[in-house]
N, C-alpha and C positions, 0 to 999 in steps of 0.2 A: 589509517588516519595519518595526516601529514604531521611531521615531527615539528617540534618548537615548544613554546611556552606550556608549561604543566598547570592547567587549571583544574581545580576540583571545586564543585559547588559544595555549600554546607549540606550535610546529609538531611537535615531537617526541611531543605528546599529543593525538593526533586522535580524534575521536569522543565521544559523550556518555557512553558506559560508562566509558571510561578517565578523563575529566574528573570523573566522580561517584565512581567507586571509589578514585582515587588520593587524593582529598581525604577521603573517608569513612574510609578504612583508615589513611592515614598523616598525616591533618590535624593531629594533635597535635604533629608535628614541623614547626612553622612559626615564623616569625620574628616573636614579640611579646614584650613585656615580661612578666615573671613576674606572675601574677595571684593575687588572694586574694578568696575571697568569704565573706561572713558570712551565716548563715541566720537568718530570721525565720519563725516558724510563725504562720500566720493560722488562726484557728478559724472554721468556716463555720456559717451558720444551720441546716445539716441535721446538725450534731454531728460534722463531719469536720474535716479540716485541709488547708491548702495550705502548702507550704514556699516562702518567697521568698528567693532568693539575692542579696544585695546586693554590688556590688564594693566592697571594702574599699579606703580610700585611706591612704597612709602618707606624707603630704608631708614630715615630718621625715626620713624615710629614702631618700626617692627612689623612683622606679619600680624600680630594679634590686634593691632591698633587699627587696621584697615577696615573700614565699614563695608558690609556687603550691599552694594547699590549699582545701578546701572545708570550712569549720568551722561547726558548730552552736553558737549562743550563746544561752542562754535569756534573757539579760539585755540581748541586742543591741537597740539602738534605732536604726533608720535615721534619716536626717535628717528632722526634723520639719518644718522650713521651708527647704527647699534653695533657694539661690540659683541662678538660671541655668536649667539645663536638665536633665531626666531622660529617659533612654532606656528604655523597657520592651520587652523582648524575650520574644515567646512561641514555644516550641520547636515542633519537629516531631514526628512519630510516634516514641514511645520515646526522645525527646531529652531533655536535661536541661542544667544549667549546665556540664556537662563536655564537651558537644558541641563540635566544632571551630568551629562557626559562632558559638556562644554566647561562645566565648573571643575570637573576632577582632572581633566586634561590641562586646565588652566592652573590648577593647584600644583600638578606635577612639574609644569613648565617654571612656575615660581619657585619650586624647591630647587630646581635645577640652575636657576638664575638666567632662564631664558626669557626673551621677549615673547609674549603671546597675543595673537589677534585672531578674531573671528569675524570674517566678512559675512554678512547676511545675504542670502539669496533675496530676490526682489520680493518685497511685501512681507518679509519674515521679521523685521525689526520693529514692527508696531504700526506705523503709518502705511496706508496703500501706496504703492509705487505709482508713478506717473504714466509710464509708457503702455501701450496696448500689448502687453505681455506679462508673464509671470516667471516661473522658473520650472525647470525639468530635469530628469534623471541624467539626461546625456549632454548637458549644456556645457561642453568642453571650451567653447569660445568665451563664456562667462568666467569660468575658472581661469582661463589664460589672462583675462584682462584683470582680475583680482590679484594674481600672483604678480602680475607686472607693477601694479600699484604698490603692493607690500614691498617689492624690491626697490622701487624708487624711495621709499621712506626709510628703509633700513639700510640702504647703501650697499655697494658692490661687494664688501668684504664679509658681510655676515653670512654665516651658515643658515641655510633655510631648509627646513623640513615642513612637510605638509601632511596632514591627516584627513581623511574623509571619512564621515560616520553615515552609515546607511546609504541613503540617497546621495549624499555628498560623497561618499566613497566611490559610487559608480561614476559620478560626474568627474571626479579626480582622476579615475582610471581613464576614462575616455579622453581626458586632457592629455594623460601620459602617452596615449596611443597616437595622438593626433598633432600635438604642438611642437614648436620649436623650443626645446627645453632650455637652450642657451640663453634666451630672453629673460626667464626668471631665475635661472641658476638654482632649481630646487636639487639638493643633494641626495635626498631620498624621501620616499612617501609611504604611507600605510593606510589600509582601510579597515574599519571595523564594521562587521556585519553588512557588508555591501551586497545588495541584490544584483549579482553579476548577470543573471538570466532574468530580465524585468517579466517577461511572460510567465515564467514558472513561478515568480514571487508573487505577481499580481493575481495569478489564479489561486493561489494558497490563501492570500489575504481575503479573497472574496468568497471563501468556502467555509462552511460549517461555523463553529465556534468563532473562528477568526472574523468572518464577516460581520458579526454582531457585536463584537468588541473593538478589534483593531481598525477595521475599516470605517466604522461609525466614528470612532475617535478622530480619525483623519478627516473625514468628510465634514464634520462638523465645523471645523474652522476654514477648510478649503471652500466650502460652500459660502460662508460669510465673505470671503475674498472674491469669489466669483460674482456674488451679488454687487459688490463695490465696484468690481471691474466693468460689469455690465451697466451700471449706472454711469460710470466715466465714459464708456464707449459703446453706446446703444447699437446693437445690430453686429457687434464684432463677433459674437458667437451666440448659440442658442442657449440664452439664459435659462429659460424654463426647463429645458432638458438637463442642464447642468445641476439645476437646484432639485430636480426630481431623481437624480442619480442615487441608487441605493448600493451600488458597488464602485470600487475604485475604477474598474474597467469602464464602467458606464461614465463616470466624471472624467476620466482621461480622454475618452472618445469624444464628450461634448465640449470640454474646456482645455485641457493641457495640450492636446494634439493640434487642434485648430489654431491655437495662439502661437504656436511655435513652428508651424510650417509643415507638419506631419499630415499624411492623408487620412489618418484615423489612429485609433489606439494600437492596432496590430502593427502598423508601419512605426509608430512611435517606439512601442516596446522593442520591436526587432532592432531598429537602427540604433537605439539608445543604450542597448545592452553592452556591457564592457567584455563579456566572457568570450565572444568569437575572436577577439583580437588581442588575448592576453600576450601572445607571443611577440606582439609588436613593441612591447614595453621594454625599454632600455635602461631606464633607471632603476637603481635598487628599491624594490617594492615588496611590502609585506601585506598579505591579505589574511586577516583574522576573521574566521567564521566559526562560530559553534555549531556542531552537527545537530543540536536539538533546537536550533533557531525555529520558532513557529512561524516566521515569516519568510524565510529563505530555506527552502528545502535542501536537505544534504544532498539529494540526488542532482541538484543543479549546480553544485560546487565542482570546481576543478579537482581532480583527484591527484594524490601524491605521485603516482605514476606518470602523470601528464606534465610534471615540471621538467622542462626541456622543450621539445617541439611545440607542445600545446599550450603550456602556461608560459613559457619563455625562461631562459636561464636566469634573468634578473629577478624573477618572481619567487618569493618565498611564501609557502602556505603554513598557516597555523590553523589547526582545526581540532580544538579540543571537543570532546564528547558533550560537555555541558557549557552553559553560559547563557543561553537564550539570545534574544535579540537586543544588543547593546547593553547587556545585562552584567554577566560575570560579577555578581555580588559576593562579597566577602561575609564574614560573620557579623553579628550585632554585638555592639559593645555599649556598655552602660557609663554614663557620665552624669553630670549635673543637669544636663539637658533631657535626660531619659535615654531611651534606646536609640542609637545611631548606627546606620550602615557603614561599612567600611567598603568603598567602592574604589580605592586607589590601585589596587594590584594590576589591573588591566592597563591603565594609562601608563603606570610606571614600566611595565614590561614593554609596551609599545614604544615609549620614548627611549628606553635602554637599547632597543634594536636599532631604532633611527640613529642614535649617537654612535653606535658600533659600526655604522656603515662608513663613517667619516675617519675611522681609525681612532 
């Protein structure tokens, strides 16, 4: 097991499935201050848009007075020259700023006095995007564009950290392998439960229990978006085949791969996977993966002995035995609102590691 953060799941919550599902299904019932996001719309060079949600600060009212809501504001201007630090979060498959992990990372950023922003992948902020494309696990060019936009808004002197969760983590690593880092000026990055080998992860998601629970959960919303995209651009892809897909592999072969220039699902999963080029990463990088993650098999993870020529000297591996997929739940605590999950330990550990990279 790779050294690093020591996480132990509650003894009454054993196994990767339980640690994943309890967090995903009830993760909004956790102990964080109320949060408010304001939305900024970025218009892309291909006549599309990306919605970025910035954590709103209300210092005159205090943390407890901020209402939890997601508000769009056409006249909203994020900090043009932020002092200190900004944390950028890239969400997972079908995630958004309403995902439990987005809220816990936002709460940790707020606790530290950092600016927090979550740019949504195309079609994940609510309205369907306009271009004949969606998003995918290896979209490093999109990550690069988003990071440049964040840098433009926060100014050249702000310390910039990036975190990618699940799919967003793999895409962020692909950016770290491909991009000119000096443009965005990211000081350090971290990933949580990133599927570094997309073929291994995809095969596991489509097998057994996972196929009927996780795969169907993803496919439900992905098919709705595929239907909308097919109505926007008739003939762009085989809509009926995408809607008939019963596995993630079948859907990616019918929809994700053709929309983004891949020959098929195998070409997509192979070329988009970050694991083969971890040694190319030069930025300080943390990879956090639970070894009981039901969606990312432990056998597909880089091993501690590979840190060096295989994983690269800039890469730190944290692989606790438990935690599930973007889970890492703490205990239940009781308050006026009833039982609430404590989910802040993981974001706190990740952000502490990021901060330590800058001395």
